[in-house]
N, C-alpha and C positions, 0 to 999 in steps of 0.2 A: 545484548543488541550485536548484529553482524556487520562490520564493516561493508561498505560498499563503495569501490572506487571508479573515477573515470577513466576511460583510457588515455586521457591527458595526465591523470595523476598517476596513473602504472608507468607511461613512459618515463615520466621524473624518477621513479624509484628505480626503473630500469638503469636510467642513466647515472644514479646516483650508485648503483651497485656495479655497474660497471666503472668509474672512477676509483671504485675500493677495491676492485680487483676480486669482486664475488659473484660475477656470472657464473663461472664453470661449477661452482660450489651451490649455487641456487639450482641450476638445472639438473646437477645430480640429484638433489633434494626433492625436485619435483618430477623426476623419472621413477625415482624410488617411491614417491607417492602414488603413481600409476601402477606401477607393479606390484604395489600391497592391494591397491584396488581390483588388479587382473587376479591374484591369489584368490580372492575371496569370492570371485565369481566363477573361476576355473575348478576350484577345490583341489588344488593339485596341480603338477606341472608338468611330470613326466609324461612325454609322450603326446601332450596337448600340441593344439595346433593355432598358431596365434599369425594374424594378417597386421602388421604396422604398417600405416600410412603415414609417411615422414614428410613433411614441407620444409621450406629452406630456413624458417626461422626457429625462434627458440622452441617452438612447440615441436617442430619435428625433433629437435636435438632430445627434449624431453622423452619422445617416443623412442628415440634410438638408446636411450638411458635404461628405459623399461624393456627394451628389447634384449638387450643384454644381460640383464640379471633374470629374464624369464629364460633365456636359452641354457643361461648358466645353471638355472634349475631343471633342466633336462626336456624343456618345451621346444617343440618345432617352428620355428620363427621365419616369417618371410618380411621381408623388409622393401616396401615398393616407394618411389618418390612421388610424390603427390601428383606432379603434373604428367606424371607416366602412369596414371592409374584408372582404369576404367572398368574393371570388375576384379570382383574378390570371389576365386572360385568356391566350390559348394562345400568343401571338407574341412571350413576353417571353423572354430567353436568361439573365437572372439576377434575382435577387430578392435585396432586402436587407432582412433582417430587423431591425428596429430597434424593435418594437412594444413589448416590455417586456424590462428589464435584471435584473441579480441581485437587484434588492429585489423583485421579483417575488411577490405571495402572491393567494389568489382563484381566480379561473378566467379561462381566456382559450379562445378558439375561433378556431383558425388560418382564415386564407382558404383556398378550395380552389383548389389548384393545376391549372389545365390545361396539358396540354401537359407538358414534363418540364425546366423551368427549375433550374438550379444555384442553392443557397441559402446565402447567407452571413448567418448571425446576430452580431449586434454583443454581443460580451461573454460574453453565453451565449443560447442558444435560447430565445424566448418562452413562457413557460408553464412553465419548470423553475425550480425553488426553488434559489438559488445557495449554500445552505451542506449542505443534503440531498441534491441530484439528482432529488428528488421531481418528476415531472412531473403535469401537469392534463392532463384527456383531450384536450385542444384544443392541445397544444403543438406548436410546430413540430419537423420534424426537417429538421436543416440538413447541408449538405454540408460546410461549412467552418465554424468558429468563430473569429473575431478577438476576443481577451479583453486587456484593458488592465492593464498594470504588474504583474501576478500572475495566478496560476490561483485558481479558485474552486473549491471542494471540491466544488461540485455539477457539476461537470465531469468528475469522477473517481469519484464514488461514485453508487448509485442509477440513474435512468435517464438522467442526464446525458451517460456513453459512448456510449450507443447512440443520442442525439440530438444531439451535437455535430457529429459527422463530424469532419475534421481541424482540430485545435485549434492555433493559433497564439499566442505571449505577445507582445504589442507594447508597446514602451516608446513612452509618452507625456508623458514628464518629471513622472511622479507618485512623489514622493519616499517610499519606504516609511520610516518611522521605526522600527519593531521587528516582526519576524516569527519566531512560534515551530512555525512548520509549513511542511513543506518537501517539496515532490517529488523523489524522489531519481533520479538520471541515472548512468549507468554510469560514468562520469569519477569521481564521489563514491565509488564502491565502490572503482574501480583506486587512487584516489591515498590511499585511507586504510586498505589491507589489507598485512600484513607478510607478504610474497612467501617469505620466508625468505631465509637466507644461507648461506656456504660452510661456517661452522663447525657448522650446526647437526647435533645427534644426536637418535636415535629418542626419546628425552627432553626435546627442548627443547619438544614440544606435547603432553603427553600428554593423553588424552581417555579417560574412564569412562564407561559406557552399562550401565544396569541392566538384567539379561538378563529376556525375557518369560515369561509361564508357557507350561507345555506346550501346546501348539496354536497359540503365537503367535510363534513364533520367528523368523518373516519380519520383525516389527516391530524386532526386535533387529540380524537382517542388515542391516536397512536402513539404520537409524541408525547402526552401525558402519560400514558400508561408505561410507557418505556423507562421514562425518568423516574417514576414511582418505583417500578420493578429493580433500577440501579440503585435505588437508597435515598432518592429524594424524600425526605420526611413530608413536605407541604408542597403540593403543586397547586398552583393558581390559575387556572383559567380565565383569561381578560376577552370578553364578550361585548361585542356592539351589539346595540338595542335592535330586538327581535331576534335575535341568534340563540340565546341560550335554551332555550325549551327544545331543541331538536338534538341536543347534546345528550349523549348516553351515561347513564347514572352510574358514578363511580366515585372513588374516595377524592378524587382533586375536589377542590374548592372553587366552584364557579362564580366570577363577579361580571356583574352587567353594568355598562356605564352607557350613558346617551351618547348617540353617535354623534351631537357637536364637540363633546367633551371627552370623547374617545383619549385622543392623542396626549391632552394634558394629564387625565388619570393615569394611562399607562405609564408615563413618566414618574408619577409618585410612586406607582407600585413597583417599579423598578429600582427605587431606593430599597424598598423591605426584601428584595430578592437576589440571591446572588448569582444567578444565571439566568436568560430569558431566550427561548426559542421562538423567531421572527419568521414567518412567511409561509409554513407548510399549508395550502389550501386557502391562502386568505384573500386570493383574488386579485385582477387585473385590469378590474376596470380603472378609470383615472382617478375616482375618488380614493380607491384602493391604495393606489399607488402613491398618491400623495400620501397619505397615512402612514406607509410604511418608510417613505420616505422621513416624515417628520418624528416617527417614533425611533428611527436609527440615530436622525440627529440630535435628540434629545435626551434617550435613554441613559443612566448610568451604569447600569450593572452589564457585566459581559455579556454578549449576545452571541448567539448561534443565528447566522443568517442563511436562510435555506430556500429553494425553491420560488416561491413566489417574490421573495422579499430582494433574491438576486436579479431576476428578471423584472423588478421595479425600475432598474437603472439602465441608461442607454448604453452604456460602456464603463471600462474600469476608470476612467478618470470621473466620470460622473460619479461613481461609489466613491473614491477617493475623497472628493471633495465634501462629501456629506460625513464620511468618516471623519473628518478634522475636527468635526463640530464639537467629538469627546475625545480629544488626542491621547489623554492617558488612560482609556476606558480599552479592555481587552477583547477583539473579535475574531469569531473564525467565521468564513463562510466556506457551503459545503456545493460547489458545483458536479455536475455530472457534466459529459462531454458538450452535450447540447448549450447548458448555460453558461460553460467556460466559451464558448464560441460566441454569444451574446456579448460577454465582457470584453473579449480581445478583440475581436472581428476576424476570427479563424478560428479552426479547429485544433487541438493539441497537435503540435508537432510530435513526431516519432519520440523525440527525447523529451518524454513527458517530464523528468524530474528538471530537467533545466525550465522548461515552460512553468512547472506550477512554483518552483525556486523565483523566477522572475515577477511573477503575478505577485505572490507574497510580498517581495519587496517593494513592488510599484504600490500596491496597496498600503503597507504599513499594518498588515495583521496576519493572521494564520490563513492558511487556504488548505481545503482538503477535496483534491480531485479525484471524484470516485471511480471506480472500474476494477476490472478483475484483480488486479494488482493498485490498491489504493495509494496516493501520493498525498503527503501531508508537508507543508512547508511553513516555516515560521518566517517571521520579517527580517530576522538577522541571518535568514540563509541556512538553518538546519533543516535537514528532511528527513522524515522517517516514511519507511514504506511497509506497508502490511499486506502480506499475501495470504491472509487466513480465510479469505472468502471464497464462495461458493457460488455456484452460476444461481443456486436457488433464491439467492438475494434479487435475482431480476425479476423483483413482482411488485406489484402497486403498495405501496405503503412502507416498504422497507427504509427509506430514504428519511420518513418521517420518523420512524423508531430510533434511527442514527442519530437523528437530530436530538431526540430527547434523552438518550442515552448519553450524548456527549454535553449536554448541558446538565444533568445530575454530576457527570465528574468534577465540571467546572465548580460547580455547588459545594463539591466535596474537597477543593482546594489545589485542584490540577490548572495550571495556565492553560489556556485556550490551544494552544499547540499540543500540549500534553494528551489534554481531555480528546482532541480530535483522533489522534494517533490510537492510543489507548480504547477510545471508544468504537475506532474502525475495527480494530484486531479482536476485541471483545464481541462485536456484531458479529464477523464473520466465525468466530469460534462456536458462538450459539447456533449460529445456522447450521453448522456442521453437525449438532446433536439430533438436528430435526429429519435429517433423512438427505439423499442425493438425488432426488427427482423434482419434487414439487411442495413448497410450503405455501401458507398465507402468512402477511406480515403481522396478525394478529397472535400468531403463536410464537413470534420472537419475544416479545417481554418477558414470559415466563422461562424461557431458554436462558434469557440474561441473568435473571433473577439465581439461577442456579449455577451460571457460571460463578456470580459474586459468593455464593455458599460455598463453592469449592476452593475459591482463590483464599478465601479467608481463612481457611482450614489446612 
């Protein structure tokens, strides 16, 4: 996991370093890391032309250290103060952007670049907010960003990913006292997932999936197929009267209950399974909403609350009251931006990490906010960010696949926070195996199985 620090946390670390008399040391270390990055791009320094934009803060000081080191190695370096720089002449091969760092706010007008120089930004592209990734109109677009000690949320969300280029995290000797926000890496998932053992049987990791309404059976099939491909040995599809005959034939066990007994029977079934997917394609008629609310109130196994099961509630407080009926049961909800808005009464704010953390603490459960960088928060305030996804996941049914995958990981022993985070990462990595333009959700479960095969070995 790679730590992600907020601007407030970074300020506190800077204040601590200042009190310890270490600021100059840290600036020198940061400047040397930028110099090393520049060497890799220039592939030699003698006679190379480098243009350095230096602001008044620590980023400008970092840039000046890098400039001196490059000049000492024979590069021809021009340094310009950020507020006096409106043009980079044509004959420069490299631009070092040290105008503004993570504390930027307000406006900035980037210099006009003549020619096609490579641009390295220090810590974050100038003009980008460090917490939200929101960029002003004049923000710099970098080819690479060298950031220090930790990632910043603004490099992962908002405009940041489109402006930062290749991101590297450099160690400058800054000691991180505490961190509760992390970017997931593949090794985190592989190292914390139960891949199973020889003594397992089909009931070792059972998952239940509530069946969809007529016409939406594909949602049920995708969620159940994903759970099976992720290692659930037994998937039980729980149907209302008259809905089972339209489900496609699969290895899942289809259990049909009379509509008047449906909620009670699901409650009994929840005692046999280790996780249950609630919501995809279920419907939002008044009867369906009442059933969903009753099932969430009475079921005892961990729940993945998705899609219609989120929309069955008028707001977050309404959902919280129902979740209180089973206070010791683990739950994760998986909203996209529109479902988040229905719960909270507004769209997610640019500071998405803080927004998701606040909702998780308010609900007392894990929350996964889906997006280009998906954010998972626990009720205790921890946050995992996954940026493994790709634009091809913006396709109908991919959320149903994710819900089944998360349920399988819960059944295999992950808590809901871990399962949502690891599942989101695996979901994204699996999609990347399938191409970069367009895929169908039905192709994802097989790709997920291949990820597990590689991870196990």
